[in-house]
KOLMIDO-481761 format. One record per residue: x, y, z of N, C-alpha, C in turn. Coordinates in steps of 0.1 Angstrom, whole numbers, plus 2048, in hexadecimal, padded with zeros to 3 digits. Each point is the difference from the previous one (the first is absolute). Example, Ala and Ser with C-alpha at 12.3 -4.5 7.8 and 13.67 -1.06 7.14 Angstrom:
# residues 2
(node (884; 7C7; 84E); (7F7; 80C; 800); (809; 80C; 800)) (node (7FC; 80B; 7F9); (809; 80B; 800); (7F8; 80B; 808)) 
***
This chain:
# residues 295
(node (E02; 6E2; 2BE); (80D; 7FA; 805); (800; 803; 80F)) (node (806; 7F7; 808); (801; 802; 80E); (80B; 80A; 803)) (node (7FF; 807; 80C); (80B; 809; 804); (80D; 7F8; 802)) (node (80B; 806; 7FB); (80D; 7FA; 801); (807; 804; 80D)) (node (805; 7F7; 807); (808; 802; 80C); (80F; 7FC; 7FD)) (node (809; 809; 804); (80E; 7FE; 7FE); (807; 7FA; 80C)) (node (805; 7F4; 7FF); (808; 7F9; 80A); (80E; 805; 7FF)) (node (808; 7FC; 80A); (80E; 803; 800); (808; 7F6; 7F7)) (node (80D; 801; 801); (809; 7F7; 7F8); (808; 7F7; 809)) (node (80A; 7FA; 7FA); (808; 7F6; 807); (809; 806; 80B)) (node (7FE; 7FD; 80D); (807; 806; 80B); (80F; 7FC; 800)) (node (803; 7F3; 7FE); (80D; 7FB; 801); (80A; 807; 7F6)) (node (7FD; 800; 7F4); (809; 807; 7F6); (800; 80F; 802)) (node (7F6; 806; 805); (800; 80E; 803); (80A; 803; 80B)) (node (7FF; 7F7; 80B); (80A; 802; 80B); (80E; 7FF; 7FB)) (node (802; 7F6; 7F7); (80E; 7FE; 7FB); (804; 80C; 7F7)) (node (7F7; 806; 7F8); (803; 80B; 7F8); (803; 80D; 807)) (node (7FA; 802; 80C); (802; 80C; 807); (80C; 7FF; 80A)) (node (807; 7F4; 800); (80C; 7FE; 808); (7FE; 7FA; 80E)) (node (7F4; 7FA; 802); (7FE; 7F9; 80D); (809; 7F4; 801)) (node (803; 7FB; 80C); (807; 7F3; 801); (7F7; 7F5; 7FB)) (node (805; 7F8; 7F7); (7F8; 7F7; 7F9); (808; 7F4; 7FB)) (node (7FD; 7F4; 805); (807; 7F4; 7FC); (7F7; 7F4; 803)) (node (803; 7F5; 7F9); (7F9; 7F3; 804); (807; 7FA; 80C)) (node (7F9; 7F9; 808); (7F1; 7FD; 7FF); (7F7; 80A; 806)) (node (805; 80A; 807); (7F7; 809; 807); (7F8; 809; 7F7)) (node (805; 803; 7F4); (7F8; 807; 7F6); (7FA; 80D; 806)) (node (7F3; 803; 7FE); (7FB; 80C; 805); (7FF; 802; 80F)) (node (802; 7F5; 807); (801; 801; 80F); (80C; 806; 805)) (node (80B; 800; 7F8); (80D; 805; 805); (7FF; 80F; 803)) (node (7F9; 808; 7F7); (7FF; 80E; 803); (7F7; 802; 80C)) (node (7F6; 7F8; 802); (7F7; 801; 80C); (808; 7FE; 80C)) (node (80A; 7F7; 800); (808; 7FD; 80C); (80B; 80B; 802)) (node (807; 803; 7F5); (80C; 809; 802); (7FD; 80F; 7FD)) (node (7F7; 803; 7F7); (7FE; 80E; 7FC); (7F2; 803; 7FC)) (node (7F7; 800; 80A); (7F2; 801; 7FD); (7FC; 80D; 7F9)) (node (809; 80A; 801); (7FD; 80D; 7F9); (7FF; 7FE; 7F1)) (node (807; 7F6; 7FB); (7FF; 7FD; 7F1); (7F2; 7FA; 7FD)) (node (7FA; 7F8; 809); (7F3; 7FB; 7FD); (7F6; 80B; 7FF)) (node (801; 80A; 809); (7F8; 80C; 800); (801; 807; 7F3)) (node (80D; 802; 7FB); (803; 807; 7F4); (7FA; 7F9; 7F4)) (node (801; 7F3; 800); (7FB; 7F8; 7F4); (7F1; 802; 7FF)) (node (7F9; 7FF; 80C); (7F2; 802; 7FF); (7FC; 80E; 7FB)) (node (807; 80A; 805); (7FE; 80E; 7FC); (802; 801; 7F1)) (node (80B; 7FA; 7FB); (803; 801; 7F1); (7F4; 7FB; 7F8)) (node (7FA; 7F5; 804); (7F5; 7FB; 7F9); (7F3; 809; 801)) (node (7FE; 805; 80C); (7F5; 809; 802); (802; 80D; 7F7)) (node (80C; 805; 800); (803; 80C; 7F8); (7FE; 7FD; 7F1)) (node (802; 7F4; 7FC); (7FE; 7FC; 7F2); (7F1; 7FE; 7FD)) (node (7F8; 7FF; 80A); (7F1; 7FF; 7FD); (7F9; 7F4; 806)) (node (807; 7F8; 809); (7FA; 7F4; 806); (7F5; 804; 80A)) (node (7F5; 7FA; 7FF); (7F4; 802; 809); (7FF; 7F6; 80B)) (node (807; 7F5; 7FE); (801; 7F5; 80A); (80F; 7FC; 801)) (node (805; 7FF; 80C); (80E; 7FB; 802); (7FF; 7F3; 808)) (node (809; 7F7; 7FC); (800; 7F3; 807); (80A; 7FF; 80A)) (node (7FD; 7FC; 80C); (80A; 7FF; 80B); (80C; 7F7; 7FC)) (node (80C; 805; 804); (80C; 7F9; 7FD); (802; 7F4; 80A)) (node (7F7; 7F7; 800); (801; 7F4; 809); (802; 7F3; 7F8)) (node (802; 801; 7F3); (801; 7F4; 7F7); (80B; 7F7; 805)) (node (80B; 805; 805); (80B; 7F8; 804); (801; 7FD; 80F)) (node (7F5; 803; 807); (7FF; 7FD; 80E); (7FC; 7F2; 803)) (node (806; 7F7; 7F9); (7FD; 7F2; 802); (80C; 7F8; 802)) (node (800; 7F4; 805); (80C; 7F8; 802); (808; 7FD; 7F4)) (node (7FA; 800; 7F4); (807; 7FD; 7F4); (80B; 80B; 7FD)) (node (7FD; 80C; 804); (809; 80B; 7FE); (808; 803; 80D)) (node (7F9; 800; 80B); (807; 804; 80D); (808; 7F5; 806)) (node (7FD; 7F4; 7FD); (805; 7F4; 807); (7F8; 7FD; 80C)) (node (800; 7F4; 804); (7F6; 7FB; 80A); (802; 808; 80D)) (node (80D; 801; 805); (802; 806; 80D); (7FD; 80F; 800)) (node (804; 807; 7F6); (7FC; 80F; 7FF); (7F1; 802; 7FF)) (node (7FA; 7F7; 7F8); (7F1; 801; 7FF); (7FA; 7FE; 80E)) (node (804; 7F6; 807); (7F9; 7FD; 80D); (802; 80C; 809)) (node (80B; 806; 800); (803; 80B; 809); (7FA; 80E; 7FB)) (node (801; 802; 7F3); (7FD; 80D; 7FB); (7F6; 801; 7F5)) (node (7FB; 7F5; 7FB); (7F7; 800; 7F5); (7F4; 808; 801)) (node (7F8; 7FE; 80B); (7F4; 808; 803); (804; 80F; 802)) (node (80A; 802; 807); (805; 80E; 803); (803; 808; 7F3)) (node (807; 7F9; 7F7); (804; 806; 7F4); (7F3; 803; 7F7)) (node (7F7; 7F6; 800); (7F4; 802; 7F8); (7F8; 80C; 805)) (node (7FF; 801; 80E); (7F9; 80B; 806); (807; 80D; 7FD)) (node (80D; 800; 801); (808; 80C; 7FD); (7FD; 805; 7F1)) (node (800; 7F6; 7F7); (7FE; 803; 7F2); (7F2; 807; 7FE)) (node (7F6; 7FA; 807); (7F3; 806; 7FF); (7FF; 80E; 806)) (node (806; 802; 80B); (800; 80D; 806); (807; 80B; 7F7)) (node (80B; 7FC; 7FA); (806; 809; 7F6); (7F7; 804; 7F5)) (node (7FA; 7F5; 7FA); (7F7; 803; 7F5); (7F4; 809; 804)) (node (7FB; 7FD; 80C); (7F4; 808; 805); (804; 80E; 802)) (node (80C; 803; 806); (804; 80D; 803); (803; 808; 7F3)) (node (805; 7F9; 7F5); (802; 807; 7F4); (7F3; 804; 7F9)) (node (7F6; 7F6; 801); (7F3; 802; 7FA); (7F9; 80C; 807)) (node (801; 801; 80D); (7F9; 80A; 807); (805; 80E; 7FC)) (node (80C; 801; 7FB); (805; 80D; 7FC); (7FD; 803; 7F1)) (node (7F8; 7F7; 7FA); (7FC; 801; 7F2); (7F1; 7FD; 7FF)) (node (7F9; 80A; 7FD); (7F1; 7FF; 800); (7FB; 7F5; 7F7)) (node (7F7; 7F8; 805); (7F9; 7F5; 7F9); (808; 7F4; 7FC)) (node (80C; 7FF; 804); (808; 7F4; 7FD); (7FC; 7F5; 80A)) (node (7FE; 7F4; 7FA); (7FC; 7F5; 809); (80C; 7F7; 801)) (node (800; 7F8; 80B); (80B; 7F7; 803); (7FA; 7F1; 7FF)) (node (807; 7F8; 7F8); (7FC; 7F2; 7FF); (80A; 7F8; 808)) (node (7FB; 7F8; 809); (808; 7F6; 807); (804; 7F5; 7F7)) (node (80D; 7FC; 800); (804; 7F6; 7F7); (801; 7F2; 806)) (node (7FA; 7F6; 7FA); (802; 7F2; 804); (808; 7F9; 7F5)) (node (80C; 7FD; 803); (809; 7FB; 7F6); (800; 7F0; 800)) (node (806; 7FA; 7F6); (802; 7F2; 800); (809; 7FC; 80C)) (node (7FC; 7F8; 809); (808; 7FC; 80C); (80D; 7F9; 7FD)) (node (800; 7F9; 7F4); (80C; 7F7; 7FD); (807; 804; 7F3)) (node (7FF; 80D; 7FC); (807; 804; 7F4); (7F6; 801; 7F5)) (node (803; 80A; 7F7); (7F7; 802; 7F4); (802; 7F6; 7F6)) (node (7F5; 7FE; 7F8); (7FF; 7F8; 7F4); (802; 7F0; 802)) (node (800; 7FC; 80D); (803; 7F2; 802); (7F5; 7F9; 808)) (node (7F5; 7FD; 7F9); (7F5; 7F9; 807); (804; 7F2; 806)) (node (80A; 7FA; 7FA); (805; 7F3; 805); (806; 801; 80E)) (node (804; 80C; 804); (806; 801; 80E); (7F7; 804; 80B)) (node (7F3; 801; 7FC); (7F6; 805; 809); (7FC; 7F5; 80B)) (node (7FF; 804; 80D); (7FC; 7F8; 80B); (7F5; 806; 807)) (node (7F4; 7FB; 7FF); (7F4; 806; 805); (800; 804; 80E)) (node (804; 7F7; 809); (7FF; 802; 80E); (809; 80B; 805)) (node (80C; 800; 7FB); (80A; 80A; 804); (7FC; 80D; 7FA)) (node (7FB; 800; 7F3); (7FC; 80C; 7F9); (7F5; 807; 808)) (node (7F7; 7F9; 805); (7F5; 806; 807); (805; 808; 80D)) (node (80A; 7FA; 807); (805; 807; 80B); (807; 80D; 7FC)) (node (808; 800; 7F5); (807; 80B; 7FC); (7F7; 80B; 7FB)) (node (7F6; 7FC; 7F8); (7F6; 80A; 7FB); (7F8; 806; 80C)) (node (7FC; 7F9; 80A); (7F9; 805; 80B); (809; 80A; 807)) (node (80D; 7FE; 802); (809; 809; 806); (801; 80D; 7F9)) (node (801; 7FF; 7F3); (802; 80C; 7F7); (7F3; 809; 800)) (node (7F4; 7F9; 800); (7F4; 807; 800); (7FE; 808; 80E)) (node (803; 7F9; 80A); (7FE; 805; 80E); (809; 80C; 801)) (node (80D; 7FF; 7FB); (809; 80B; 802); (7FC; 80D; 7F8)) (node (7FA; 7FE; 7F4); (7FD; 80B; 7F8); (7F2; 806; 802)) (node (7F7; 7F8; 804); (7F2; 804; 800); (7FD; 80E; 805)) (node (805; 804; 80C); (7FC; 80E; 805); (804; 80B; 7F7)) (node (809; 7FE; 7F6); (806; 80B; 7F9); (7FD; 800; 7F1)) (node (7F7; 7F7; 7FB); (7FE; 7FF; 7F2); (7F1; 802; 7FD)) (node (7FD; 804; 7F4); (7F2; 802; 7FB); (7FA; 7F4; 7F9)) (node (808; 7F8; 7FA); (7FC; 7F4; 7F9); (80B; 7F6; 7FF)) (node (7FD; 7F5; 7FA); (80A; 7F5; 7FF); (802; 7FC; 7F2)) (node (80C; 7FD; 7FC); (803; 7FA; 7F3); (809; 7F4; 803)) (node (7FB; 7F4; 7FE); (807; 7F4; 801); (808; 7FE; 7F2)) (node (80D; 801; 801); (807; 801; 7F3); (807; 7F4; 7FB)) (node (801; 7FF; 7F3); (809; 7F6; 7F9); (7FB; 7F2; 804)) (node (7F3; 7FE; 801); (7FA; 7F2; 803); (803; 7F7; 7F4)) (node (805; 7F5; 803); (804; 7F7; 7F5); (7F8; 7F3; 7FE)) (node (7F7; 7FE; 80A); (7F8; 7F4; 7FF); (7F3; 802; 807)) (node (7F6; 7F7; 7FD); (7F3; 800; 807); (802; 7FC; 80F)) (node (80A; 7F8; 803); (802; 7FC; 80D); (804; 80C; 809)) (node (809; 808; 7FA); (804; 80D; 807); (7F4; 809; 802)) (node (7F8; 801; 7F6); (7F4; 809; 801); (7F7; 7FB; 80B)) (node (7FE; 7F3; 801); (7F7; 7FA; 80A); (805; 804; 80E)) (node (80D; 7FE; 803); (806; 803; 80D); (7FF; 80E; 803)) (node (804; 809; 7F7); (7FF; 80E; 802); (7F2; 805; 803)) (node (7F7; 7FB; 7F8); (7F2; 804; 803); (7FB; 7FB; 80D)) (node (804; 7F5; 805); (7FC; 7FA; 80D); (803; 809; 80B)) (node (80B; 809; 7FE); (804; 809; 80B); (7FA; 80E; 7FD)) (node (801; 804; 7F3); (7FC; 80E; 7FC); (7F1; 802; 801)) (node (7F8; 7F5; 800); (7F1; 802; 800); (7FC; 806; 80E)) (node (809; 7FF; 80A); (7FC; 805; 80D); (803; 80F; 801)) (node (806; 806; 7F6); (802; 80F; 801); (7F4; 807; 7FA)) (node (7FC; 80B; 806); (7F5; 808; 7FB); (804; 809; 7F4)) (node (80D; 800; 7FD); (805; 809; 7F5); (7FF; 7F9; 7F3)) (node (7FF; 808; 7F5); (7FF; 7FB; 7F2); (80C; 7F8; 7FD)) (node (7FE; 7F4; 7F9); (80B; 7F8; 7FD); (801; 7FE; 7F1)) (node (80C; 800; 7FB); (803; 7FE; 7F1); (80A; 7F4; 7FF)) (node (7FD; 7F7; 7F8); (809; 7F5; 7FE); (807; 801; 7F2)) (node (80D; 800; 801); (808; 803; 7F4); (808; 7F4; 7FC)) (node (7FF; 7FB; 7F4); (806; 7F4; 7FC); (80C; 802; 7F6)) (node (80A; 7F8; 802); (80C; 800; 7F7); (7FD; 7F5; 7F5)) (node (802; 804; 7F3); (7FC; 7F7; 7F5); (80C; 7F9; 7FA)) (node (7FE; 7F5; 7FA); (80A; 7F9; 7F8); (804; 80A; 7F4)) (node (80C; 803; 7FF); (805; 80A; 7F6); (800; 7FA; 7F2)) (node (7FE; 7F4; 7FF); (801; 7FA; 7F2); (7F3; 7FB; 7FA)) (node (7F5; 802; 808); (7F3; 7FC; 7FA); (7F9; 80D; 7FB)) (node (7FD; 800; 7F3); (7FA; 80B; 7F9); (7F1; 7FE; 7FD)) (node (7FC; 7F3; 7FD); (7F3; 7FE; 7FC); (7F6; 7FE; 80B)) (node (804; 7FA; 80B); (7F8; 7FF; 80C); (808; 805; 80C)) (node (7FA; 809; 807); (808; 805; 80C); (800; 7F6; 80B)) (node (80C; 7FD; 805); (801; 7F6; 80B); (809; 806; 80B)) (node (7FE; 7FB; 80C); (809; 804; 80B); (80D; 7F8; 7FE)) (node (809; 804; 809); (80E; 7F9; 7FF); (7FE; 7F1; 803)) (node (7F6; 7FC; 806); (7FD; 7F2; 803); (7FB; 7F8; 7F4)) (node (7FC; 808; 7F6); (7F9; 7FA; 7F4); (7F1; 800; 801)) (node (7FB; 804; 80B); (7F1; 801; 802); (7FA; 80C; 7F9)) (node (7F5; 7FF; 7FA); (7FA; 80A; 7F8); (7FC; 80D; 808)) (node (802; 80B; 7FA); (7FB; 80D; 806); (7F1; 7FF; 802)) (node (7F9; 7FA; 7F6); (7F1; 7FF; 801); (7FC; 7FA; 80E)) (node (807; 7F5; 803); (7FD; 7F9; 80D); (803; 809; 80C)) (node (80B; 807; 7FF); (803; 809; 80B); (7F6; 80C; 802)) (node (7FC; 805; 7F4); (7F6; 80A; 800); (7F3; 7FC; 806)) (node (7FC; 7F4; 7FD); (7F3; 7FB; 806); (801; 7FF; 80F)) (node (80B; 7FC; 805); (802; 7FF; 80F); (800; 80E; 806)) (node (807; 809; 7F9); (800; 80E; 805); (7F2; 806; 801)) (node (7F8; 7FD; 7F5); (7F2; 805; 800); (7F8; 7FB; 80C)) (node (802; 7F3; 803); (7F8; 7FA; 80A); (806; 804; 80E)) (node (80C; 805; 801); (806; 803; 80D); (7FC; 80E; 805)) (node (7F9; 807; 7F8); (7FC; 80D; 804); (80B; 80B; 800)) (node (80A; 7FE; 7F8); (80B; 809; 7FF); (7FC; 80C; 7F8)) (node (808; 80B; 801); (7FD; 80C; 7F9); (805; 800; 7F2)) (node (80B; 7F8; 7FE); (806; 800; 7F3); (80A; 7F5; 7FD)) (node (802; 7FD; 7F4); (80B; 7F7; 7FB); (80A; 807; 7F8)) (node (80D; 7FF; 804); (80B; 807; 7F9); (809; 7F5; 7FB)) (node (809; 805; 7F7); (80A; 7F8; 7FA); (80D; 808; 801)) (node (80B; 7FA; 806); (80C; 807; 802); (80C; 7F7; 7FE)) (node (80C; 807; 7FF); (80D; 7F9; 7FF); (800; 7F5; 7F6)) (node (7FC; 804; 7F4); (800; 7F8; 7F4); (803; 809; 7F5)) (node (805; 7FB; 7F4); (803; 809; 7F5); (7F3; 806; 7FA)) (node (801; 80C; 7FB); (7F4; 807; 7FB); (7F8; 7F8; 7F5)) (node (808; 7F8; 7F9); (7F9; 7F9; 7F4); (7F5; 7F6; 804)) (node (801; 7FB; 80D); (7F6; 7F6; 804); (7F4; 806; 807)) (node (800; 80D; 803); (7F6; 807; 807); (7F2; 801; 7F9)) (node (801; 802; 7F3); (7F4; 802; 7F8); (7F7; 7F4; 801)) (node (805; 7F5; 7FE); (7F8; 7F3; 800); (7FA; 7FE; 80E)) (node (808; 804; 80A); (7FB; 7FE; 80E); (7F4; 809; 803)) (node (801; 80C; 7FB); (7F4; 809; 801); (7F4; 7FB; 7F9)) (node (802; 7FB; 7F4); (7F5; 7FB; 7F9); (7FA; 7F4; 807)) (node (808; 7F6; 805); (7FB; 7F4; 806); (7F9; 804; 80D)) (node (806; 809; 808); (7F9; 805; 80D); (7F3; 807; 7FD)) (node (800; 808; 7F6); (7F4; 808; 7FD); (7F4; 7F6; 7FC)) (node (804; 7F6; 7F8); (7F6; 7F6; 7FC); (7F9; 7FA; 80C)) (node (808; 7FC; 80A); (7FB; 7F9; 80C); (7F8; 80A; 808)) (node (805; 80B; 802); (7F9; 80B; 808); (7F2; 802; 7FB)) (node (7FF; 801; 7F3); (7F3; 803; 7F9); (7F7; 7F4; 802)) (node (806; 7F4; 800); (7F7; 7F4; 802); (7FB; 800; 80E)) (node (807; 804; 80A); (7FC; 801; 80E); (7F8; 80C; 803)) (node (800; 80A; 7F6); (7FA; 80D; 803); (805; 806; 80C)) (node (80D; 7FF; 802); (807; 805; 80C); (806; 80E; 7FE)) (node (800; 807; 80B); (806; 80E; 800); (80E; 7FF; 804)) (node (809; 7FB; 7F8); (80E; 7FD; 803); (808; 809; 7F7)) (node (809; 808; 806); (809; 808; 7F8); (80C; 7F7; 7FB)) (node (805; 805; 7F4); (80C; 7F9; 7FA); (80B; 80A; 801)) (node (80C; 7FB; 804); (80C; 809; 800); (80C; 7F9; 7FA)) (node (80A; 808; 7FC); (80C; 7FA; 7FA); (80C; 808; 804)) (node (80A; 7F9; 805); (80D; 807; 801); (80B; 7F6; 7FD)) (node (804; 801; 7F3); (80A; 7F7; 7FA); (80E; 804; 805)) (node (80A; 7F7; 7FD); (80E; 803; 803); (807; 804; 7F4)) (node (80D; 802; 802); (809; 804; 7F5); (80B; 7F6; 7FE)) (node (7FC; 7F3; 803); (80A; 7F5; 7FF); (7FF; 7F9; 7F3)) (node (80B; 7F8; 7FE); (7FF; 7F6; 7F5); (7F7; 7F5; 806)) (node (7FA; 7F7; 7F7); (7F8; 7F5; 805); (807; 7F8; 80A)) (node (7F8; 7FC; 80A); (805; 7F8; 80C); (7FE; 7F1; 7FE)) (node (80A; 7F8; 802); (7FF; 7F2; 7FF); (7FA; 7F9; 80C)) (node (7FB; 7F4; 7FE); (7F9; 7F9; 80B); (809; 7FD; 80C)) (node (80E; 7FF; 7FD); (809; 7FC; 80B); (807; 80C; 805)) (node (7FA; 80C; 7FF); (806; 80C; 804); (805; 800; 80F)) (node (80C; 805; 802); (805; 801; 80E); (801; 80F; 804)) (node (7F6; 804; 807); (7FE; 80E; 802); (80B; 807; 808)) (node (806; 7F8; 809); (80B; 806; 809); (80E; 7FD; 7FA)) (node (800; 7FA; 7F4); (80D; 7FD; 7FA); (807; 80C; 7F9)) (node (7F9; 805; 7F7); (805; 80C; 7F9); (7F4; 80A; 7FD)) (node (804; 80C; 7FD); (7F5; 809; 7FC); (7FB; 7FD; 7F2)) (node (7F3; 800; 7FF); (7FA; 7FC; 7F3); (804; 80A; 7F5)) (node (803; 7FA; 7F4); (804; 809; 7F4); (7F5; 809; 7FC)) (node (804; 80D; 7FE); (7F6; 80A; 7FC); (800; 801; 7F1)) (node (7F5; 806; 7FB); (7FF; 803; 7F2); (7FF; 810; 7FF)) (node (800; 805; 7F4); (800; 80E; 7FD); (7F2; 804; 7FD)) (node (7F7; 802; 80A); (7F2; 804; 7FD); (7FF; 80E; 805)) (node (7FF; 809; 7F6); (7FF; 80F; 803); (7F2; 803; 806)) (node (7FF; 80C; 806); (7F3; 805; 804); (7F6; 800; 7F5)) (node (804; 804; 7F4); (7F7; 800; 7F5); (7FC; 7F2; 7FC)) (node (809; 7F7; 800); (7FD; 7F2; 7FD); (7F5; 7FA; 80A)) (node (803; 803; 80D); (7F7; 7FB; 80A); (7F2; 806; 7FF)) (node (800; 80D; 7FD); (7F3; 807; 7FE); (7F8; 7FA; 7F5)) (node (806; 7FC; 7F5); (7F9; 7FA; 7F5); (7F9; 7F3; 804)) (node (807; 7F8; 808); (7F9; 7F4; 806); (7F5; 804; 809)) (node (802; 80A; 809); (7F6; 804; 80A); (7F3; 805; 7F9)) (node (802; 807; 7F5); (7F4; 805; 7F9); (7F7; 7F5; 7FB)) (node (806; 7F5; 7FC); (7F9; 7F4; 7FB); (7F9; 7FA; 80C)) (node (807; 7FF; 80B); (7FB; 7F9; 80C); (7F3; 808; 805)) (node (801; 80D; 800); (7F5; 808; 804); (7F4; 7FF; 7F6)) (node (803; 7FF; 7F4); (7F6; 7FE; 7F6); (7F8; 7F3; 802)) (node (808; 7F6; 804); (7FA; 7F3; 802); (7F8; 7FF; 80D)) (node (802; 809; 80A); (7F9; 800; 80C); (807; 801; 80D)) (node (80E; 801; 7FF); (807; 802; 80D); (7FE; 80F; 805)) (node (7FD; 801; 80C); (7FD; 80D; 806); (80B; 805; 80A)) (node (809; 7F7; 804); (80B; 803; 808); (80D; 7FC; 7F9)) (node (809; 809; 7FD); (80C; 7FD; 7F9); (80C; 806; 807)) (node (80B; 7F8; 802); (80C; 805; 805); (80B; 7F8; 7FB)) (node (80B; 7FE; 808); (80B; 7F8; 7FB); (806; 7F8; 80B)) (node (807; 7F5; 7FC); (807; 7F7; 80A); (80F; 802; 7FD)) (node (808; 7F6; 803); (80E; 801; 7FF); (806; 807; 7F4)) (node (808; 80A; 802); (806; 807; 7F4); (7F7; 80B; 7FA)) (node (7F4; 801; 805); (7F8; 80B; 7FB); (801; 80B; 80A)) (node (806; 80B; 7FC); (804; 80B; 809); (7F7; 80C; 7FF)) (node (803; 80B; 807); (7F8; 80C; 800); (7FE; 806; 7F2)) (node (80A; 7FF; 7F8); (7FE; 805; 7F2); (7F5; 7F9; 7F9)) (node (7FF; 7F3; 802); (7F5; 7F8; 7FA); (7F2; 805; 806)) (node (800; 801; 80D); (7F4; 804; 807); (7FC; 80E; 7FC)) (node (809; 809; 7FE); (7FE; 80E; 7FB); (7F9; 800; 7F3)) (node (804; 7F7; 7F7); (7FA; 7FF; 7F2); (7F2; 7FC; 802)) (node (7FD; 7F6; 809); (7F2; 7FC; 802); (7F8; 80B; 805)) (node (805; 807; 80A); (7F8; 80B; 807); (7FE; 80C; 7F6)) (node (809; 803; 7F8); (7FE; 80B; 7F6); (7F6; 7FC; 7F6)) (node (800; 7F3; 7FC); (7F6; 7FB; 7F6); (7F2; 801; 806)) (node (7FF; 7FC; 80D); (7F3; 801; 807); (7FA; 80E; 800)) (node (809; 80A; 802); (7FB; 80E; 801); (7FA; 804; 7F3)) (node (804; 7FA; 7F5); (7FB; 804; 7F3); (7F5; 7F7; 7FA)) 
***
């Protein structure tokens, strides 16, 4: 079995849980703007729980969350600040790596809202802002092959390892598909050919991750590629195709650390070598993963 690496959990809900200023549409960017000490504390909470990689809190540093005017004025500055905070926390904790975050430019789970030309500009800005302060890249919550293509067109110019993480259709159990309806097998083939370090699956319900791992592994073996598989599921109820991310907070489920660990053990058994959590997966869940890894 491959060595297991523990990723962190969901930053937005952790900020909310520890009392940081938190509301829509700013979401996790609000603490970055008003009380950055909470961002530092949230990172440290995940590291104390056992995270070996922390993801920069730049997910909401896009026009979708900040608004057009605030993004134009402060978007790059906030993304840079988020990366510097993560870097400084990691430096105080031996061997912790920092992943720069490349979020969906036009909101999560909605491939129908994607605009390639504008997305490329936003992604370029976020990468440039974070690059000096991160060890690797995770492009998160990718919902379509079009998004993957645009992100890769920018990210391929970085010398740092890149991981492409896809959000899955929560209602497909027999064949893993992206939110766009496109198959995970097709996405995996593109990732293999792109020279990426790994393919991850995030911000989807735990139930659909197993099939995604199986489908990805099948393609990776066909290409004889050295591609890592990672999983960080959410603690949400299934998300609908017309989801309005800035409308209300997504409904949570009651997924205990023990429940999540049971899923994670299966993911690892199937071939996932990086496991963490997305929205609603907190330090207690990560601690359960880390303690299991020790044994």
